[in-house]
C-alpha positions, 0 to 999 in steps of 0.5 A, a space after each residue: 317563902 317556906 318556913 326555913 326561909 322565913 326564919 333565916 338565921 334562927 334556924 340556920 342549924 336545923 337547915 344545915 343539918 336537914 341539908 347534910 341528911 339529905 345529902 348522906 341519904 342521896 350518896 347512900 342511895 348510890 352506894 345502895 344501887 351499885 350494890 356497895 355496903 358502905 355508908 356515907 357517914 363513914 366517908 371522912 374516916 375511910 378517906 383519911 385511912 386510905 391516905 395514911 398508912 399509919 394513923 391513930 384515932 386521936 389524929 383522925 379526931 383532931 383532923 376532922 375537928 370531932 371528939 375523940 369518943 365519936 371517932 372511936 365508936 365509929 372505928 369500933 363499929 367498922 372493926 365489928 364489920 371486919 373492915 378496920 384493925 387496930 395495932 399498937 404503934 412501933 414507936 409508942 406502945 400506948 398509942 394504937 393505930 388503925 388500918 384497913 383489913 383486906 375486906 376494908 381495902 377491897 371495900 375502899 377500892 370500890 367505894 373510890 370510883 363513887 368518890 370520884 363521881 361524887 366529886 365531878 357532881 359537887 363541881 358541876 352543882 358549884 358551877 350552876 350559879 354564883 350562889 352555889 359557887 361561893 357556898 363552900 367559901 362561905 361556910 369557911 367564912 362562918 367556921 372562921 368566925 365561930 372559931 374567933 367567937 363561938 355562937 354561945 359567946 354571942 349569945 351570952 354577951 347580951 344581958 340575962 332576961 329578967 324572967 319571972 320567978 
């Protein structure tokens, strides 16, 4: 039994982060091997933009359930790389929308076959055994539980520790 298995739920967040970092690293190896200048951490934003001709940073942040600040920083970085451009909404001049530049669209077209390969590989992984098959539904269940009652609420329901002062 390794360190992570011994600690069980106590180290769940660290274990999920480690798995995420491994996953992104492996996918980035594929992009590098294929000579595609793409970072796996851009996937969610690229995917949403590829499916929505007109989308705002706020819409992206809400869809991905992450902070507007995080999306804004990523968008700025991708704009500096020449992959995205922002423009004012025709319906609301205060609202900024983003879209691919020509360079961004070419990159999107280059990564889409990798996404299809990744989808196929993940489906294969999920079919290897029952535990893998249950992973996505288990993650959804945990997310829904946290939506009902956050981890901090679960922790803070406990009486405060009487620590010496």
